[in-house]
C-alpha positions as a Python dict, from the first residue, in 0.01 Angstrom:
ca = {
    (1, 'X'): (0, 0, 0),
    (2, 'X'): (215, -241, 193),
    (3, 'X'): (449, -160, 481),
    (4, 'X'): (755, -170, 255),
    (5, 'X'): (594, 77, 14),
    (6, 'X'): (518, 314, 303),
    (7, 'X'): (881, 290, 416),
    (8, 'X'): (1001, 362, 63),
    (9, 'X'): (770, 664, 47),
    (10, 'X'): (915, 787, 376),
    (11, 'X'): (1267, 744, 236),
    (12, 'X'): (1170, 947, -73),
    (13, 'X'): (1034, 1226, 144),
    (14, 'X'): (1348, 1222, 357),
    (15, 'X'): (1564, 1257, 44),
    (16, 'X'): (1364, 1561, -67),
    (17, 'X'): (1370, 1718, 281),
    (18, 'X'): (1741, 1643, 309),
    (19, 'X'): (1805, 1809, -24),
    (20, 'X'): (1624, 2123, 84),
    (21, 'X'): (1807, 2125, 418),
    (22, 'X'): (2141, 2073, 243),
    (23, 'X'): (2075, 2373, 19),
    (24, 'X'): (1976, 2590, 316),
    (25, 'X'): (2282, 2489, 521),
    (26, 'X'): (2563, 2476, 265),
    (27, 'X'): (2424, 2646, -50),
    (28, 'X'): (2556, 2349, -247),
    (29, 'X'): (2293, 2336, -520),
    (30, 'X'): (2443, 2039, -705),
    (31, 'X'): (2416, 1801, -411),
    (32, 'X'): (2076, 1931, -305),
    (33, 'X'): (1939, 1908, -660),
    (34, 'X'): (2069, 1551, -691),
    (35, 'X'): (1905, 1453, -362),
    (36, 'X'): (1573, 1614, -455),
    (37, 'X'): (1570, 1456, -801),
    (38, 'X'): (1660, 1116, -656),
    (39, 'X'): (1372, 1141, -411),
    (40, 'X'): (1129, 1241, -685),
    (41, 'X'): (1251, 965, -920),
    (42, 'X'): (1213, 701, -650),
    (43, 'X'): (866, 829, -563),
    (44, 'X'): (763, 807, -928),
    (45, 'X'): (897, 453, -952),
    (46, 'X'): (708, 360, -635),
    (47, 'X'): (389, 517, -771),
    (48, 'X'): (419, 322, -1096),
    (49, 'X'): (496, -4, -916),
    (50, 'X'): (200, 31, -679),
    (51, 'X'): (-55, 96, -953),
}
């Protein structure tokens, strides 16, 4: 994996962690679910692009 792919993977993880933290702090499940799903979708796209 290249440096840019590692950075994208880090961004995906930060989206998922941010979604969990948002749910813990504000109990806003819509925003947290959107952030978690966005992180997962980007990680799947990265996985497909790197294979």
